[in-house]
MARRO-285430 format. One record per residue (C-alpha): x, y, z; residue number from 1; residue in three letters. Coordinates in steps of 0.001 Angstrom, whole numbers, always signed. Layout:
+---------+---------+---------+-----+--------+
|      xx |      yy |      zz | num | residu |
+---------+---------+---------+-----+--------+
|       X |       Y |       Z | NUM |    ala |
...
+---------+---------+---------+-----+--------+
***
This chain:
+---------+---------+---------+-----+--------+
|      xx |      yy |      zz | num | residu |
+---------+---------+---------+-----+--------+
| -351100 |  -98004 |  +93048 |   1 |    unk |
| -349385 | -101298 |  +93867 |   2 |    unk |
| -348525 | -102015 |  +97508 |   3 |    unk |
| -346545 | -104811 |  +99052 |   4 |    unk |
| -348451 | -107306 | +101150 |   5 |    unk |
| -346958 | -107656 | +104620 |   6 |    unk |
| -347728 | -109594 | +107790 |   7 |    unk |
| -349218 | -112600 | +106013 |   8 |    unk |
| -347498 | -115106 | +108301 |   9 |    unk |
| -349325 | -115688 | +111603 |  10 |    unk |
| -347480 | -113761 | +114290 |  11 |    unk |
| -346206 | -115898 | +117120 |  12 |    unk |
| -347149 | -113328 | +119744 |  13 |    unk |
| -350934 | -113477 | +120133 |  14 |    unk |
| -352952 | -110436 | +121056 |  15 |    unk |
| -353973 | -112011 | +124346 |  16 |    unk |
| -350295 | -112408 | +125260 |  17 |    unk |
| -349369 | -108756 | +124799 |  18 |    unk |
| -347476 | -107282 | +127699 |  19 |    unk |
| -347467 | -103497 | +127263 |  20 |    unk |
| -344817 | -101285 | +125663 |  21 |    unk |
| -345286 | -101052 | +121903 |  22 |    unk |
| -348280 | -103359 | +122151 |  23 |    unk |
| -350085 | -100772 | +124296 |  24 |    unk |
| -349223 |  -98131 | +121714 |  25 |    unk |
| -350730 | -100326 | +119007 |  26 |    unk |
| -354026 | -100105 | +120884 |  27 |    unk |
| -353784 |  -96410 | +121782 |  28 |    unk |
| -355708 |  -95151 | +118729 |  29 |    unk |
| -357546 |  -96349 | +115639 |  30 |    unk |
| -354639 |  -96506 | +113204 |  31 |    unk |
| -356981 |  -97198 | +110284 |  32 |    unk |
| -358137 |  -93575 | +110538 |  33 |    unk |
| -354576 |  -92401 | +109961 |  34 |    unk |
| -354133 |  -94903 | +107142 |  35 |    unk |
| -357073 |  -93286 | +105369 |  36 |    unk |
| -355164 |  -90001 | +105153 |  37 |    unk |
| -352133 |  -91803 | +103696 |  38 |    unk |
| -353889 |  -93309 | +100688 |  39 |    unk |
| -352228 |  -92354 |  +97440 |  40 |    unk |
| -348720 |  -92211 |  +98901 |  41 |    unk |
| -346174 |  -94524 |  +97340 |  42 |    unk |
| -342710 |  -95191 |  +98717 |  43 |    unk |
| -341644 |  -97198 |  +95653 |  44 |    unk |
| -338194 |  -96371 |  +94309 |  45 |    unk |
| -339367 |  -96629 |  +90695 |  46 |    unk |
| -342700 |  -96597 |  +88795 |  47 |    unk |
| -344446 |  -99954 |  +88765 |  48 |    unk |
| -342596 | -101286 |  +91801 |  49 |    unk |
| -344889 | -102179 |  +94736 |  50 |    unk |
| -344484 |  -99659 |  +97558 |  51 |    unk |
| -344460 | -100355 | +101267 |  52 |    unk |
| -347826 |  -99792 | +102987 |  53 |    unk |
| -347680 |  -96164 | +104181 |  54 |    unk |
| -349065 |  -96963 | +107632 |  55 |    unk |
| -346172 |  -99327 | +108355 |  56 |    unk |
| -343766 |  -96529 | +107344 |  57 |    unk |
| -345551 |  -93995 | +109563 |  58 |    unk |
| -345283 |  -96361 | +112513 |  59 |    unk |
| -341611 |  -96869 | +111703 |  60 |    unk |
| -340999 |  -93111 | +111756 |  61 |    unk |
| -342648 |  -92944 | +115183 |  62 |    unk |
| -340324 |  -95704 | +116377 |  63 |    unk |
| -337476 |  -93545 | +115122 |  64 |    unk |
| -338759 |  -90665 | +117272 |  65 |    unk |
| -339306 |  -92736 | +120411 |  66 |    unk |
| -335806 |  -94191 | +120185 |  67 |    unk |
| -334087 |  -91155 | +118581 |  68 |    unk |
| -332825 |  -93215 | +115632 |  69 |    unk |
| -331399 |  -92107 | +112310 |  70 |    unk |
| -332927 |  -93661 | +109189 |  71 |    unk |
| -329989 |  -96080 | +108949 |  72 |    unk |
| -330338 |  -97193 | +112583 |  73 |    unk |
| -334107 |  -97413 | +112211 |  74 |    unk |
| -333822 |  -99726 | +109185 |  75 |    unk |
| -331374 | -101930 | +111106 |  76 |    unk |
| -333559 | -102045 | +114234 |  77 |    unk |
| -336710 | -102808 | +112238 |  78 |    unk |
| -334959 | -105739 | +110597 |  79 |    unk |
| -333603 | -107013 | +113899 |  80 |    unk |
| -336157 | -106387 | +116681 |  81 |    unk |
| -339303 | -108501 | +116941 |  82 |    unk |
| -341222 | -105806 | +118856 |  83 |    unk |
| -340507 | -103245 | +116108 |  84 |    unk |
| -341654 | -105701 | +113436 |  85 |    unk |
| -344840 | -106494 | +115298 |  86 |    unk |
| -345684 | -102827 | +115864 |  87 |    unk |
| -345287 | -102028 | +112156 |  88 |    unk |
| -347126 | -105162 | +110995 |  89 |    unk |
| -344244 | -107298 | +109732 |  90 |    unk |
| -344051 | -110979 | +110471 |  91 |    unk |
| -340815 | -112716 | +111447 |  92 |    unk |
| -338353 | -113307 | +108630 |  93 |    unk |
| -340166 | -110893 | +106307 |  94 |    unk |
| -338245 | -108207 | +104413 |  95 |    unk |
| -338460 | -104713 | +105923 |  96 |    unk |
| -337972 | -101243 | +104382 |  97 |    unk |
| -334535 |  -99900 | +103591 |  98 |    unk |
| -333390 |  -96431 | +104661 |  99 |    unk |
| -334340 |  -94770 | +101378 | 100 |    unk |
| -337991 |  -95839 | +101795 | 101 |    unk |
| -338206 |  -93635 | +104906 | 102 |    unk |
| -336634 |  -90733 | +102997 | 103 |    unk |
| -339164 |  -91023 | +100158 | 104 |    unk |
| -342090 |  -91419 | +102533 | 105 |    unk |
| -341068 |  -88412 | +104634 | 106 |    unk |
| -340691 |  -86343 | +101486 | 107 |    unk |
| -344216 |  -87336 | +100405 | 108 |    unk |
| -345685 |  -86408 | +103806 | 109 |    unk |
| -344018 |  -83003 | +103715 | 110 |    unk |
| -345045 |  -82341 | +100117 | 111 |    unk |
| -348692 |  -83137 | +100914 | 112 |    unk |
| -348501 |  -81245 | +104219 | 113 |    unk |
| -349980 |  -84168 | +106098 | 114 |    unk |
| -348109 |  -83466 | +109325 | 115 |    unk |
| -350867 |  -81218 | +110703 | 116 |    unk |
| -353625 |  -83519 | +109445 | 117 |    unk |
| -352172 |  -86605 | +111122 | 118 |    unk |
| -351465 |  -84715 | +114343 | 119 |    unk |
| -355020 |  -83343 | +114442 | 120 |    unk |
| -356488 |  -86808 | +113882 | 121 |    unk |
| -354538 |  -88214 | +116835 | 122 |    unk |
| -355659 |  -85320 | +119065 | 123 |    unk |
| -359267 |  -85790 | +117921 | 124 |    unk |
| -359172 |  -89439 | +118932 | 125 |    unk |
| -357598 |  -88687 | +122320 | 126 |    unk |
| -360244 |  -86005 | +122915 | 127 |    unk |
| -362938 |  -88573 | +122109 | 128 |    unk |
| -361452 |  -90908 | +124713 | 129 |    unk |
| -361619 |  -88185 | +127365 | 130 |    unk |
| -357856 |  -88033 | +127863 | 131 |    unk |
| -357552 |  -84250 | +127581 | 132 |    unk |
| -358459 |  -81592 | +130121 | 133 |    unk |
| -360197 |  -78944 | +128042 | 134 |    unk |
| -360790 |  -76168 | +130575 | 135 |    unk |
| -357762 |  -74264 | +129304 | 136 |    unk |
| -354324 |  -74390 | +127714 | 137 |    unk |
| -350677 |  -74079 | +128630 | 138 |    unk |
| -348827 |  -72103 | +125949 | 139 |    unk |
| -345087 |  -71808 | +125360 | 140 |    unk |
| -342421 |  -71988 | +122666 | 141 |    unk |
| -339054 |  -73690 | +122377 | 142 |    unk |
| -336154 |  -73083 | +120022 | 143 |    unk |
| -334937 |  -75851 | +117713 | 144 |    unk |
| -331454 |  -75353 | +116317 | 145 |    unk |
| -331258 |  -75521 | +112542 | 146 |    unk |
| -329523 |  -78491 | +110950 | 147 |    unk |
| -327267 |  -75954 | +109224 | 148 |    unk |
| -326799 |  -72206 | +109418 | 149 |    unk |
| -327285 |  -72262 | +105638 | 150 |    unk |
| -330963 |  -73212 | +106090 | 151 |    unk |
| -332830 |  -70348 | +104360 | 152 |    unk |
| -336082 |  -71036 | +106221 | 153 |    unk |
| -334575 |  -70640 | +109688 | 154 |    unk |
| -334242 |  -67383 | +111622 | 155 |    unk |
| -331850 |  -65977 | +114213 | 156 |    unk |
| -332687 |  -65388 | +117853 | 157 |    unk |
| -330836 |  -64968 | +121143 | 158 |    unk |
| -331331 |  -68102 | +123202 | 159 |    unk |
| -330107 |  -69781 | +126359 | 160 |    unk |
| -329675 |  -69093 | +130058 | 161 |    unk |
| -327357 |  -66488 | +131557 | 162 |    unk |
| -324905 |  -66946 | +128670 | 163 |    unk |
| -327349 |  -66051 | +125934 | 164 |    unk |
| -325963 |  -66672 | +122470 | 165 |    unk |
| -327301 |  -66149 | +118928 | 166 |    unk |
| -328892 |  -69297 | +117484 | 167 |    unk |
| -330275 |  -69925 | +114023 | 168 |    unk |
| -333258 |  -72215 | +113938 | 169 |    unk |
| -336991 |  -72575 | +114345 | 170 |    unk |
| -339544 |  -72234 | +117121 | 171 |    unk |
| -342122 |  -74819 | +118013 | 172 |    unk |
| -345080 |  -72938 | +119511 | 173 |    unk |
| -347128 |  -75419 | +121527 | 174 |    unk |
| -350400 |  -75489 | +123438 | 175 |    unk |
| -351140 |  -78396 | +125757 | 176 |    unk |
| -354304 |  -79080 | +127695 | 177 |    unk |
| -354458 |  -77449 | +131115 | 178 |    unk |
| -353108 |  -80518 | +132874 | 179 |    unk |
| -350036 |  -80460 | +130624 | 180 |    unk |
| -350784 |  -84005 | +129543 | 181 |    unk |
| -351586 |  -83815 | +125836 | 182 |    unk |
| -350227 |  -81443 | +123188 | 183 |    unk |
| -353274 |  -80074 | +121354 | 184 |    unk |
| -351985 |  -77412 | +118942 | 185 |    unk |
| -348661 |  -76674 | +117232 | 186 |    unk |
| -347255 |  -73870 | +115079 | 187 |    unk |
| -343734 |  -73893 | +113622 | 188 |    unk |
| -342056 |  -70602 | +112718 | 189 |    unk |
| -338546 |  -69255 | +112177 | 190 |    unk |
| -336856 |  -68616 | +115524 | 191 |    unk |
| -337034 |  -64831 | +115148 | 192 |    unk |
| -340855 |  -64838 | +115467 | 193 |    unk |
| -341863 |  -63563 | +118914 | 194 |    unk |
| -343516 |  -66044 | +121254 | 195 |    unk |
| -346691 |  -63978 | +121613 | 196 |    unk |
| -347033 |  -63640 | +117846 | 197 |    unk |
| -346589 |  -67388 | +117355 | 198 |    unk |
| -349272 |  -68050 | +119957 | 199 |    unk |
| -351902 |  -66523 | +117681 | 200 |    unk |
| -352190 |  -69820 | +115811 | 201 |    unk |
| -352641 |  -71799 | +119029 | 202 |    unk |
| -355811 |  -70192 | +120344 | 203 |    unk |
| -359129 |  -71678 | +119380 | 204 |    unk |
| -362364 |  -69747 | +119198 | 205 |    unk |
| -363054 |  -70353 | +122878 | 206 |    unk |
| -359593 |  -70538 | +124504 | 207 |    unk |
| -360665 |  -70852 | +128142 | 208 |    unk |
| -357887 |  -70150 | +130616 | 209 |    unk |
| -354541 |  -69548 | +128891 | 210 |    unk |
| -351474 |  -70087 | +131078 | 211 |    unk |
| -348169 |  -68616 | +129862 | 212 |    unk |
| -344937 |  -66940 | +130957 | 213 |    unk |
| -344112 |  -63241 | +130811 | 214 |    unk |
| -343154 |  -63377 | +127098 | 215 |    unk |
| -346914 |  -63459 | +126467 | 216 |    unk |
| -347708 |  -60494 | +128728 | 217 |    unk |
| -348867 |  -58321 | +125851 | 218 |    unk |
| -352074 |  -56349 | +125487 | 219 |    unk |
| -353187 |  -57557 | +122019 | 220 |    unk |
| -352819 |  -61236 | +122962 | 221 |    unk |
| -354692 |  -60803 | +126243 | 222 |    unk |
| -357421 |  -58853 | +124430 | 223 |    unk |
| -357816 |  -61697 | +121958 | 224 |    unk |
| -358140 |  -64228 | +124770 | 225 |    unk |
| -360799 |  -62120 | +126496 | 226 |    unk |
| -362658 |  -61649 | +123203 | 227 |    unk |
| -363110 |  -65426 | +123109 | 228 |    unk |
| -364421 |  -65277 | +126702 | 229 |    unk |
| -361157 |  -66717 | +127927 | 230 |    unk |
| -359015 |  -65732 | +130887 | 231 |    unk |
| -355325 |  -64805 | +130429 | 232 |    unk |
| -353424 |  -66533 | +133241 | 233 |    unk |
| -350140 |  -64955 | +132204 | 234 |    unk |
| -347066 |  -64148 | +134287 | 235 |    unk |
| -346824 |  -60374 | +134624 | 236 |    unk |
| -343639 |  -58497 | +133870 | 237 |    unk |
| -341944 |  -56548 | +136633 | 238 |    unk |
| -340651 |  -53091 | +135687 | 239 |    unk |
| -337855 |  -51217 | +137430 | 240 |    unk |
| -339913 |  -48054 | +137782 | 241 |    unk |
| -343078 |  -49738 | +139063 | 242 |    unk |
| -344410 |  -48795 | +142470 | 243 |    unk |
| -343564 |  -51254 | +145247 | 244 |    unk |
| -347235 |  -52040 | +145919 | 245 |    unk |
| -347823 |  -52819 | +142227 | 246 |    unk |
| -344792 |  -55117 | +142106 | 247 |    unk |
| -345974 |  -56900 | +145248 | 248 |    unk |
| -349361 |  -57559 | +143655 | 249 |    unk |
| -347682 |  -58854 | +140507 | 250 |    unk |
| -345446 |  -61171 | +142520 | 251 |    unk |
| -348451 |  -62595 | +144344 | 252 |    unk |
| -350194 |  -63183 | +141013 | 253 |    unk |
| -347084 |  -64742 | +139454 | 254 |    unk |
| -346573 |  -67097 | +142392 | 255 |    unk |
| -349979 |  -68616 | +141653 | 256 |    unk |
| -349376 |  -68835 | +137889 | 257 |    unk |
| -345863 |  -70314 | +137793 | 258 |    unk |
| -346627 |  -73835 | +139136 | 259 |    unk |
| -349343 |  -74418 | +136529 | 260 |    unk |
| -347561 |  -72747 | +133624 | 261 |    unk |
| -344373 |  -74727 | +134324 | 262 |    unk |
| -346066 |  -78072 | +133543 | 263 |    unk |
| -345370 |  -77515 | +129857 | 264 |    unk |
| -341612 |  -77573 | +130504 | 265 |    unk |
| -341816 |  -81343 | +131019 | 266 |    unk |
| -343245 |  -81680 | +127517 | 267 |    unk |
| -340325 |  -79790 | +125988 | 268 |    unk |
| -337859 |  -81674 | +128164 | 269 |    unk |
| -339084 |  -85042 | +126872 | 270 |    unk |
| -339178 |  -83828 | +123264 | 271 |    unk |
| -335644 |  -82460 | +123386 | 272 |    unk |
| -333798 |  -84871 | +125653 | 273 |    unk |
| -335476 |  -88121 | +124614 | 274 |    unk |
| -336858 |  -87526 | +121115 | 275 |    unk |
| -334048 |  -85487 | +119544 | 276 |    unk |
| -335972 |  -82233 | +119009 | 277 |    unk |
| -333181 |  -80029 | +120331 | 278 |    unk |
| -331873 |  -79852 | +116770 | 279 |    unk |
| -333592 |  -80074 | +113396 | 280 |    unk |
| -332694 |  -83134 | +111345 | 281 |    unk |
| -333661 |  -81557 | +108025 | 282 |    unk |
| -333495 |  -78312 | +106070 | 283 |    unk |
| -336529 |  -76163 | +105344 | 284 |    unk |
| -339534 |  -75155 | +107397 | 285 |    unk |
| -341849 |  -77733 | +105836 | 286 |    unk |
| -339599 |  -80665 | +106730 | 287 |    unk |
| -338864 |  -79282 | +110197 | 288 |    unk |
| -342617 |  -78879 | +110715 | 289 |    unk |
| -343011 |  -82562 | +109873 | 290 |    unk |
| -340313 |  -83461 | +112410 | 291 |    unk |
| -342040 |  -81370 | +115086 | 292 |    unk |
| -345500 |  -82812 | +114438 | 293 |    unk |
| -344231 |  -86402 | +114369 | 294 |    unk |
| -342397 |  -85737 | +117633 | 295 |    unk |
| -345553 |  -84568 | +119376 | 296 |    unk |
| -347665 |  -87341 | +117855 | 297 |    unk |
| -345159 |  -89718 | +119432 | 298 |    unk |
| -345287 |  -87784 | +122700 | 299 |    unk |
| -349097 |  -87779 | +122789 | 300 |    unk |
| -349347 |  -91507 | +122164 | 301 |    unk |
| -346921 |  -92292 | +124985 | 302 |    unk |
| -348734 |  -89892 | +127262 | 303 |    unk |
| -352120 |  -91356 | +126327 | 304 |    unk |
| -350972 |  -94853 | +127300 | 305 |    unk |
| -349762 |  -93487 | +130635 | 306 |    unk |
| -353010 |  -91583 | +131296 | 307 |    unk |
| -355141 |  -94620 | +130420 | 308 |    unk |
| -353430 |  -96855 | +132991 | 309 |    unk |
| -355458 |  -97451 | +136149 | 310 |    unk |
| -354248 |  -95513 | +139168 | 311 |    unk |
| -352375 |  -97663 | +141699 | 312 |    unk |
| -354547 |  -98922 | +144545 | 313 |    unk |
+---------+---------+---------+-----+--------+
***
């Protein structure tokens, strides 16, 4: 499979002169490991035409997440910004991919279901660097509005604050490490799948402490956690007919759980406000799953750079 050769010109910005930002992200993981999973993918528009190296396209898609860019804006920024070129491996003045190359590459990733593989490889590397706190997990789910109500893979749910309204979309079920620093597991379902049911795919064999809100206060889930010798640190539901003493005990328990459980809200806030995950960009569960996994790969890499910085004196 023919690939274009890029980055042949000596870059003017030497490694020793790097100053953080995208350059820190370039050093966050071993990108060659991800490139190994991308072998066999071609972004060529026609047979026989050399395709762009898939790793440069993956890095470009992550730039699109970090800066919430459409494919058109991403192609323009990659052609124009030196830091974007350097991160993806292009030298100055070299041709860069057009919008349709990103479309073809994304389609190939979704077809091969590489979103989970790439995400797991990033998490594996961050685990190896000791950047995750593995004593337990924070578990929660967030609703992602469908790109169109005609999306057959999406489901309806009631969503929002006091003014709860029906929304068609998907849910991203997420487990972070106990510190709320790194996203470790993801499951994507239609929005009508209950949070506790979606959490089933987030629990490993030995879950440790599992922190969650009252949507997860269900007997079967807690039994599964205990079966793996874990401890369900779950907000308990208050019932109107409960005895006052029982409610008081629950409130005391919940007061201790809420501050830890709430750490995961910052993860969703970043993903939705900064990375465009409030709404799906594509139709179909497989493509939305790719969007979700790329979003949290991008989140984890940013978070890893932050965690690796020395604490201020």
